[in-house]
C-alpha positions as CSV (number, residue, x, y, z in Angstrom):
1,M,0.0,0.0,0.0
2,T,1.4,3.4,-1.0
3,R,0.3,6.4,1.0
4,L,0.0,9.3,-1.5
5,V,-0.7,12.9,-0.7
6,I,-1.7,15.3,-3.5
7,F,-1.4,19.1,-3.0
8,T,-3.5,21.3,-5.2
9,T,-4.9,24.8,-4.9
10,H,-8.6,24.2,-4.8
11,P,-11.3,21.7,-5.9
12,I,-11.3,21.6,-9.7
13,Q,-14.0,19.8,-11.6
14,Y,-11.5,18.1,-13.9
15,Q,-9.2,16.8,-11.2
16,V,-11.8,15.4,-8.7
17,P,-12.8,12.3,-10.9
18,W,-9.1,11.3,-11.0
19,F,-8.8,11.7,-7.2
20,R,-11.9,9.6,-6.7
21,A,-10.5,6.9,-9.0
22,L,-7.2,6.9,-7.2
23,A,-8.9,6.6,-3.8
24,A,-10.7,3.5,-5.1
25,E,-7.4,1.8,-6.1
26,P,-6.5,-1.2,-3.9
27,G,-2.8,-0.2,-3.8
28,I,-3.1,3.5,-3.0
29,E,-4.1,5.3,0.2
30,L,-4.9,8.8,-0.9
31,D,-5.2,12.2,0.8
32,V,-5.8,15.4,-1.1
33,V,-4.8,18.7,0.5
34,Y,-6.4,21.9,-0.8
35,S,-5.0,25.3,-0.1
36,Y,-8.5,26.8,0.0
37,V,-12.1,26.4,-1.2
38,P,-13.3,29.4,-3.2
39,A,-16.7,31.1,-2.6
40,A,-19.1,31.4,-5.5
41,A,-18.0,34.9,-6.2
42,D,-14.3,34.0,-6.2
43,Q,-15.1,30.9,-8.4
44,G,-16.8,33.2,-10.9
45,I,-13.8,35.6,-11.4
46,G,-13.2,35.8,-15.1
47,F,-16.5,34.1,-15.9
48,G,-18.5,37.3,-15.3
49,T,-20.9,35.5,-12.9
50,A,-20.7,33.9,-9.5
51,F,-21.3,30.2,-9.4
52,S,-20.5,26.8,-7.9
53,W,-19.9,23.7,-9.9
54,D,-23.0,21.6,-10.0
55,I,-21.2,18.2,-9.8
56,P,-20.0,16.6,-6.6
57,L,-16.5,17.8,-5.7
58,F,-15.9,16.3,-2.2
59,E,-17.2,12.8,-2.5
60,G,-15.4,9.5,-2.8
61,Y,-12.0,10.5,-1.5
62,R,-10.3,11.8,1.7
63,Y,-9.4,15.5,1.7
64,R,-8.6,18.4,4.0
65,V,-8.5,22.2,3.5
66,L,-5.6,24.3,4.9
67,E,-6.0,27.6,6.6
68,A,-5.1,30.5,4.3
69,K,-3.2,33.6,5.2
70,H,-4.0,36.5,2.9
71,L,-1.5,39.3,2.1
72,P,-2.4,42.8,0.9
73,A,-3.4,43.4,-2.8
74,S,-0.1,45.1,-3.3
75,V,1.6,41.7,-3.1
76,P,1.9,39.9,-6.5
77,Q,-1.1,37.6,-6.9
78,F,1.2,34.5,-7.0
79,A,2.3,35.1,-3.4
80,R,-0.9,36.7,-2.0
81,R,-2.4,33.5,-0.4
82,W,-0.1,31.5,1.9
83,A,-1.2,28.2,3.4
84,R,-0.9,27.3,7.1
85,G,-0.6,23.8,8.4
86,I,1.2,22.0,5.6
87,G,3.9,20.5,7.9
88,A,1.3,19.4,10.4
89,A,-0.7,17.7,7.6
90,L,2.3,15.9,6.4
91,D,3.3,14.7,9.8
92,E,-0.2,13.4,10.4
93,I,-0.6,11.7,7.0
94,K,3.0,10.3,6.9
95,P,2.9,9.8,3.1
96,D,5.2,7.6,1.2
97,A,5.1,10.0,-1.7
98,A,3.7,13.4,-2.6
99,M,2.4,14.9,-5.8
100,I,2.3,18.7,-6.4
101,L,-0.2,19.9,-9.1
102,G,1.7,22.8,-10.5
103,W,3.6,25.9,-9.2
104,Q,1.2,28.7,-10.0
105,E,0.6,29.7,-6.4
106,I,2.9,30.1,-3.4
107,S,1.1,27.4,-1.4
108,L,2.3,24.7,-3.9
109,L,5.9,25.8,-3.5
110,Q,5.4,25.7,0.3
111,A,4.2,22.1,0.0
112,A,7.1,21.1,-2.2
113,F,9.7,22.6,0.3
114,A,7.9,21.0,3.2
115,C,8.0,17.6,1.5
116,R,11.7,18.1,0.6
117,R,12.6,18.9,4.3
118,R,11.0,15.6,5.3
119,N,12.7,13.6,2.5
120,I,9.4,12.7,1.0
121,P,9.7,11.7,-2.7
122,I,7.8,14.3,-4.8
123,V,6.1,14.0,-8.3
124,L,5.4,17.3,-10.1
125,R,2.3,17.5,-12.4
126,G,1.9,21.0,-13.9
127,E,0.4,22.5,-17.0
128,S,3.1,24.8,-18.4
129,N,4.6,23.8,-21.7
130,A,7.6,24.5,-24.1
131,K,5.6,26.1,-26.8
132,R,6.7,29.7,-26.0
133,Q,10.3,30.9,-25.5
134,R,11.0,32.1,-22.0
135,P,13.6,34.6,-20.8
136,Q,17.0,33.2,-19.6
137,H,16.2,34.0,-16.0
138,V,13.0,32.1,-16.1
139,Q,14.7,29.1,-17.6
140,K,17.3,29.2,-14.8
141,L,14.5,29.3,-12.2
142,H,12.9,26.3,-13.9
143,R,16.1,24.3,-13.8
144,Q,16.6,25.1,-10.1
145,F,13.0,24.5,-9.1
146,F,12.7,21.2,-11.0
147,K,15.7,19.8,-9.0
148,K,13.3,19.7,-6.0
149,F,11.3,16.8,-7.6
150,D,12.1,13.1,-8.1
151,A,9.7,12.4,-11.0
152,F,7.3,14.2,-13.3
153,L,3.9,13.2,-14.5
154,A,3.5,15.2,-17.8
155,I,0.1,16.1,-19.2
156,G,1.3,15.9,-22.8
157,K,4.2,16.2,-25.2
158,S,5.0,19.9,-24.9
159,N,4.7,19.7,-21.1
160,A,7.2,16.8,-21.1
161,E,9.5,18.8,-23.4
162,L,9.5,21.7,-20.9
163,Y,11.0,19.5,-18.2
164,K,13.6,17.9,-20.6
165,L,14.7,21.4,-21.9
166,A,15.3,22.3,-18.2
167,G,17.7,19.4,-17.9
168,V,15.4,16.8,-16.3
169,R,16.5,13.3,-17.3
170,P,14.0,11.7,-19.7
171,D,13.7,8.5,-17.6
172,R,12.1,10.6,-14.8
173,V,9.4,12.0,-17.0
174,F,6.2,9.9,-17.3
175,T,3.1,10.9,-19.2
176,A,-0.5,10.7,-18.2
177,G,-2.4,12.7,-20.8
178,Y,-4.5,15.5,-19.4
179,C,-8.1,14.4,-19.1
180,V,-11.7,15.0,-18.1
181,D,-14.4,12.5,-17.1
182,N,-14.9,11.2,-20.6
183,M,-17.6,8.8,-19.7
184,R,-19.8,11.5,-18.2
185,F,-19.5,13.6,-21.3
186,A,-20.0,10.7,-23.7
187,A,-23.0,9.4,-21.8
188,G,-24.5,12.8,-21.5
189,A,-24.1,13.3,-25.3
190,E,-25.8,10.0,-26.1
191,K,-28.7,10.9,-23.9
192,L,-29.2,14.2,-25.6
193,R,-28.5,13.2,-29.2
194,A,-32.2,12.8,-30.1
195,E,-32.8,16.4,-28.9
196,R,-30.2,17.9,-31.3
197,V,-32.8,19.8,-33.4
198,N,-34.6,21.1,-30.3
199,L,-31.4,22.3,-28.8
200,R,-30.6,24.2,-32.0
201,R,-34.0,25.8,-31.9
202,K,-33.5,26.8,-28.3
203,W,-30.5,28.9,-29.4
204,S,-32.1,30.0,-32.7
205,L,-29.6,28.0,-34.8
206,S,-30.4,26.5,-38.2
207,E,-31.2,22.8,-38.4
208,T,-29.1,22.5,-41.5
209,A,-26.1,24.8,-41.1
210,T,-22.8,23.7,-39.7
211,V,-22.4,25.0,-36.2
212,M,-19.0,25.9,-34.7
213,V,-19.0,26.2,-31.0
214,F,-16.6,28.3,-28.9
215,V,-16.4,27.3,-25.2
216,G,-14.5,29.3,-22.6
217,K,-14.2,32.5,-20.7
218,L,-14.5,35.5,-23.0
219,E,-11.0,36.8,-22.1
220,A,-8.1,38.0,-24.1
221,K,-6.1,34.8,-24.2
222,K,-8.9,32.7,-25.8
223,N,-9.5,35.2,-28.7
224,V,-13.2,34.9,-29.2
225,M,-12.9,37.8,-31.6
226,H,-10.7,35.6,-33.9
227,F,-13.5,33.0,-33.8
228,L,-16.1,35.6,-34.9
229,E,-13.9,37.3,-37.5
230,A,-13.0,34.0,-39.1
231,L,-16.6,32.9,-39.0
232,A,-17.6,36.1,-40.8
233,K,-14.9,35.4,-43.4
234,A,-16.1,31.9,-44.0
235,R,-19.7,33.1,-44.5
236,R,-18.5,35.8,-47.0
237,G,-16.9,32.9,-48.9
238,G,-20.2,31.2,-49.2
239,T,-20.0,28.7,-46.3
240,E,-23.2,28.0,-44.5
241,V,-21.8,28.1,-41.0
242,E,-23.2,29.5,-37.7
243,G,-21.7,30.0,-34.3
244,L,-22.5,29.1,-30.7
245,I,-20.6,30.9,-27.9
246,V,-20.6,29.3,-24.5
247,G,-19.1,31.5,-21.8
248,T,-19.1,35.0,-20.3
249,G,-16.4,37.4,-19.5
250,E,-14.7,40.7,-20.1
251,Q,-15.1,40.5,-23.9
252,S,-18.8,39.7,-23.9
253,S,-20.0,43.2,-24.9
254,T,-17.4,43.5,-27.7
255,A,-18.3,40.1,-29.1
256,K,-22.0,40.8,-29.1
257,A,-21.5,44.2,-30.7
258,F,-19.5,42.6,-33.5
259,V,-22.2,40.0,-34.1
260,A,-24.9,42.7,-34.2
261,E,-22.8,44.9,-36.6
262,H,-22.2,42.1,-39.0
263,A,-25.6,40.4,-38.6
264,L,-23.9,37.1,-37.9
265,P,-26.0,34.0,-37.0
266,V,-24.3,33.5,-33.7
267,A,-26.0,32.5,-30.4
268,F,-24.7,33.4,-27.0
269,A,-25.5,30.6,-24.5
270,G,-23.9,32.4,-21.6
271,F,-22.2,30.4,-18.8
272,L,-23.2,26.7,-18.8
273,N,-22.3,24.6,-15.7
274,Q,-20.9,21.1,-16.0
275,S,-24.3,19.4,-16.1
276,E,-25.5,21.8,-18.9
277,I,-22.5,22.1,-21.2
278,V,-22.9,18.8,-23.0
279,A,-26.0,20.2,-24.7
280,A,-23.9,22.8,-26.5
281,Y,-21.6,20.1,-27.8
282,V,-24.5,18.0,-29.1
283,A,-26.0,21.1,-30.9
284,A,-22.6,21.8,-32.6
285,D,-20.6,20.1,-35.3
286,A,-17.1,21.2,-34.3
287,L,-15.3,23.0,-31.5
288,V,-13.1,26.1,-32.4
289,L,-10.5,27.3,-29.9
290,P,-8.1,30.0,-31.3
291,S,-6.3,30.7,-28.0
292,D,-2.7,32.0,-27.6
293,Y,0.1,30.6,-25.5
294,G,-1.9,31.3,-22.3
295,E,-4.0,28.2,-23.1
296,T,-1.5,25.7,-21.5
297,W,-3.8,22.8,-22.6
298,G,-7.5,23.5,-23.3
299,L,-9.6,20.9,-21.5
300,V,-12.7,22.0,-23.4
301,V,-11.1,20.2,-26.4
302,N,-11.2,17.0,-24.3
303,E,-14.8,17.6,-23.5
304,A,-15.8,18.2,-27.1
305,M,-13.9,15.1,-28.3
306,A,-15.5,12.9,-25.7
307,T,-18.9,13.8,-27.2
308,G,-17.6,13.0,-30.7
309,L,-16.7,16.4,-32.1
310,P,-13.5,17.3,-34.0
311,A,-11.7,20.5,-33.0
312,I,-10.1,23.4,-34.9
313,I,-7.4,24.9,-32.6
314,S,-4.5,27.2,-32.9
315,D,-0.9,25.9,-32.9
316,R,-0.2,27.7,-29.6
317,I,-2.6,25.6,-27.5
318,G,-1.0,23.0,-25.3
319,A,-3.3,20.2,-26.7
320,A,-2.2,20.9,-30.3
321,H,-0.5,17.8,-31.7
322,D,-1.5,15.7,-28.6
323,L,-5.3,15.7,-28.9
324,V,-5.5,17.3,-32.3
325,S,-3.6,15.6,-35.0
326,D,-4.0,17.8,-38.1
327,G,-6.4,16.1,-40.5
328,V,-7.1,13.2,-38.2
329,T,-8.9,14.4,-35.1
330,G,-9.3,18.0,-36.2
331,L,-7.4,20.8,-37.7
332,V,-4.5,22.9,-36.3
333,V,-4.1,26.4,-37.7
334,P,-1.4,29.1,-37.2
335,F,-2.3,31.4,-34.3
336,G,-3.8,34.7,-35.5
337,D,-4.2,33.6,-39.2
338,L,-7.8,34.4,-39.7
339,N,-7.8,33.2,-43.3
340,A,-6.5,29.8,-42.3
341,L,-9.1,29.7,-39.5
342,A,-11.9,30.6,-41.9
343,S,-10.6,28.0,-44.4
344,A,-10.6,25.3,-41.7
345,M,-14.2,26.2,-40.8
346,A,-15.2,26.0,-44.4
347,A,-13.3,22.7,-44.9
348,L,-15.2,21.0,-42.1
349,S,-18.5,22.6,-43.1
350,D,-18.2,21.4,-46.7
351,N,-17.2,17.8,-46.0
352,V,-19.6,16.1,-43.7
353,D,-17.9,12.7,-44.1
354,Q,-14.5,14.0,-43.2
355,R,-16.0,15.8,-40.2
356,T,-17.7,12.7,-39.0
357,Q,-14.6,10.6,-39.4
358,M,-12.6,13.2,-37.4
359,G,-15.2,13.2,-34.7
360,T,-15.0,9.4,-34.4
361,A,-11.2,9.5,-34.3
362,A,-11.3,12.3,-31.7
363,R,-13.5,10.3,-29.4
364,Q,-11.4,7.2,-29.8
365,R,-8.2,9.2,-28.9
366,V,-9.4,10.7,-25.7
367,M,-11.0,7.4,-24.6
368,A,-7.7,5.5,-25.2
369,S,-5.0,7.8,-23.9
370,Y,-6.5,10.9,-22.3
371,S,-8.8,9.2,-19.7
372,I,-9.1,8.9,-16.0
373,A,-8.3,5.2,-16.3
374,H,-5.0,6.0,-18.1
375,A,-4.1,8.7,-15.6
376,V,-4.6,6.2,-12.7
377,T,-2.4,3.6,-14.5
378,Q,0.3,6.1,-15.1
379,T,0.1,7.3,-11.4
380,H,0.9,3.7,-10.4
381,V,3.8,3.7,-12.9
382,V,5.4,6.8,-11.4
383,L,4.8,5.6,-7.9
384,D,6.4,2.3,-8.7
385,Y,9.4,4.2,-10.1
386,L,9.8,6.1,-6.8
387,G,9.6,2.8,-5.0
388,R,12.3,1.3,-7.1
389,A,14.4,4.4,-6.6
390,G,14.3,3.8,-2.9
391,G,12.8,7.1,-1.7
392,A,13.8,10.6,-2.5
393,V,16.4,10.7,-5.2
394,S,19.6,12.5,-4.3
395,A,20.7,13.6,-7.8
396,R,17.3,14.5,-9.2
397,L,18.4,15.8,-12.6
């Protein structure tokens, strides 16, 4: 039996099914430690509306929430919320291994250093990737920080490449493709498939047009305006394509004004919670996500593929060339190239057979290699590696 502790910032709808599955494994005794639990208003920052996820986040696994110490707003956001009680939690749990889910908040670094002081072997699983060039001082910080870890559980190819570029030995990098609860999305889609026409009517979408869906916060990095501008170009080229936008955020008014000005057949569904969002995928024919480097992965791509949709995404998204193989499970276009994005929309709109084949291949890909089951398997693999290494590795790189 391996006692594993996982440190993460807060309950995230995508992570909890993995925790639940790990807790059910015969060979793992799991504890999850959260830095905090956000209130509905905090959860809604960036979404434009306060909300709580409408799926269970605290069932089926053991967890605890640390006490948070908040520093003034003048402190950089990364270091604004410190966690209290990490050492006491570790001393009580007495884990054989720890996993830290990223380094985006100071509490995760606190956890890593607390584990290191206790000689607890640590696995790092973060989201950052090697797609963008970083300044030399950031690269040096990565090299030093990664030395604190004994193994790495990468979410995909470019994430693994980031570790290797920082000098991490390849034999210490394992991969468990980033995933969502595929079965929940697939089952939800099958249940709603017969309602596809009614769903389109609900959002005033044509029964016959190809519908491209954009899902995400309406914020700068996701480039909803690229989606709209390319859709307008495709329509001017004679393609019968319509749009569905799921999400809210700072660019909502700009997007709605553009749609009104150009008389585009685009529906705004607003924010849809986890139990509601499958309906948008069923109503659509393909997902479009034209994000920049800030999209370290893009889990809405996983969601869409689990329901059988292909995806058109920019080459700066972390999931590009992992989930989306160009011409196989979707199309990858150069970031900011609106002509290429419009052409990709037209290509999938004009070729129903190709679109259907891509959707089938997309679903098969996430089910095979980007699933909760695969993540559990790879967690066992990395824990076995730590066991063979005999505890914390002295020369970690």
